[in-house]
N, C-alpha and C positions, 0 to 999 in steps of 0.2 A: 606343368598340369593344363588342359585347356578350360578354357572357360564356357560355360553352362549359360544357354538362351538365357534363362533366368535373368543371371547377373549381367549379361550384355542389356538387357530391358532396364535394369535397375541402374548400370552406368549411365544411360542414355537418356533417363530421365532429369526433367530440370528440379534447380532447388526447389525449394517449399519458400514461399512466402510469409513473411511473419506477421500476417492478418491481425493477430491479436493483438500487438503493438503499434501497428498501423491504423486500425479500427478497433481501438477496446470496446466501444459502444455496440458494435454489432457479430463480432467474433471472441468468442470465450470458450477455451479446447474443457474446461473443465465442465462449466456450467453453460452450453450450447443453445442459440437461442434459433427458433427456425428462420432461414433464410429467404429473403425477398426473391421471389422469381424474378429471371433475368441479371439478376444480379451479377454475371460472368461480363455482361455487356458492360454493366456501370463500372467494375473496376479495371476493362481493357481501355475506355474511353477514358478515365483518369491516368491513364499511361501504364500501366503495366502489363507484361509480355504476356501475350495470351494462353503460349503454352505453359509457362509457370500459372497461370489464373487456373488453367483447366487442371494441371495435374493436385494444385494447394484443394482445388474445392472437391475436386476427387475424393482425395484423404480424407480431408473435412468432413464431408457429409456421408461418408461410409461408415462413421464410426460407430460403437452401438449408442454412448450417450446422446448424440446427434438422432438417430434413428427413434430413441425415444422420446426426443421431445416433440417429436410431430404427435401432437395429439390435438383431435379435432377442435377448431376454431381458436388453437392455440396462433396468437398474432405473429406476422412474419416481420421482421427488422430489414432496413436497408443500412446504406453504410454508416449512417449517423444514428443508426439504434430506434430509428423513428418506425410507426407501424405500418407495415407495406402489404396489405392482403392477410389473409391469415389460411392456415392449414385446412384443406377439404377432410373430409371423411375419406375421401377413394385417394388421398396420397398420405393418410393417417394408416389407412389397414393396408396400402404395400408396401411402407415403413415395419410395419408389424410382420410380415409374411419377409420379407429380408432377415429379419432377426431370427426369424423361428428358422429359417431355412439355415441361418450360420448357426445356432444352436444346437442345432438335429437336421444336419446335412444328408441329404438324401444316400441310401445302399447305392453301391456302384450292381446293378444287375444291367441282364442282358435282355430287358424288358421290349418290345417291338417298338421303334419309333410311332409315336402319337397320329393321328391323321389332323393334318393341320386345319383351319377353318378358312374360309374364302377370304374372310376379311375379318379385322379385329379392332377394337377403340384403344389409341393408346395412352399409357400412363404416363407421369411424370421420371419415369428411369427409361422410358423409350424415347425422350426429345433432350437435346441440346439446347443450349444459345447459339444463335446467328444471327445473321446481319440481312436484311432483305436490300439490294441494291441492284438499280434498274441503269440500262443501257437506252442509249437513243442518239441515231444519226441523224443527220439530215446536211444537204447540199446548199441550202439557200440561206444569207444571212436575215434575222429577220428584224421588222422594226422595232427598237426595245422602248420600254418606257424607262424610265429615269425615275429610280426611288432611292431611297435614303443609303442602303446599304450594295446598288449597284445598278445593273440593268436586268431589267427583270421581261423576261420572252418567252412566247410559246411555240411548242411544236405540236401541231398536228400527226397525230398518226393514226393507223387503220382503226384502233379499238378506244383512243382515250388522246384528249389535250392534256401534253406534258408542260407545265411551268416549272419555271427555275429563275433565283436569282443570281446572276453574272457576277463576280468581284470584277471591279476597271478592268484589273490584269488580264482576266479568262475573255473578256469583251474584246478587250485590244489584239488578242489573237483571231478573233472573227476578223476584226476589221482589216486587219495587215495580211491574213488570206485570200478575201478578196480584191484586194491592191493587187498581192502579189501572182496570184495564181489565175489564167481562167476558169479551170475547176478543181473544187475541194470538198471533201469530205469532213466534218465535225463528227466527234464520238464525244456525249454528255454523260458523264456517269454520276452519280449519288445515291445517298438514302432514301427509301420510299418513304414519303410523308403521309399528308392526311390524301384522303380522297375520297372526291365528291360523287355521289351518282343517286342512282334509283329515284328521285325526283326530277332530277335534270340529265345534262351530258356528262360523262366519264370526265372529271378532269382532276388529274392525279401531278400532286406538286413533288416536286424535286428537290430535298436538301442537301447540302453541301456539296455542290455542284462540283465536277471538274471536271476540265474539257482538252479535249488534244483533237491537233485541225491536220489534216494529209491533204497534200498535194496529188490530184485525182490524175495520174498518166492517162494520155489517148493513146490506141495505135495509130 
């Protein structure tokens, strides 16, 4: 007998993480507490598989007990169970709406498709965790400023000055490219860190930078 699409999707889902056992101060399936906004990133940063984290949090946060815990001004907790923000009135109302929809599902009708607004504000349900990264390309080796963690360099782009501290191995890649190739291009990628602007020139700090250097072929 052929498998249905639903059963195929169920098989493709990653196994749930035992978050209650790993982080008992944060996760409790029987008495859940509101979770810190951005907890997905925290779990990924400590080494958990992103797909498993996403699937587990989706299951955990869609349960009735968790939705009921989202009362206005209730503290949210981080992995160690420490306060990390609180539930807003908007988030609480959204949780109530999800509960009411679950208990009173709308009847199937052939009602006309409603006219959509030109724009609308996002709620927590419209937002998923992510990570903003920046890539900068340059073809000239900058004069570095030696610091404790490596070589601090700056790349002036058309919109902002990008500042990054390269580990010694990454800096050696640039030096080798300059010595071996007449022309080259470096691609510097990293997490978008602090940004300074408004009262002065725009400066973007690139955190945890990784670099790749390629020979530029000439015709």
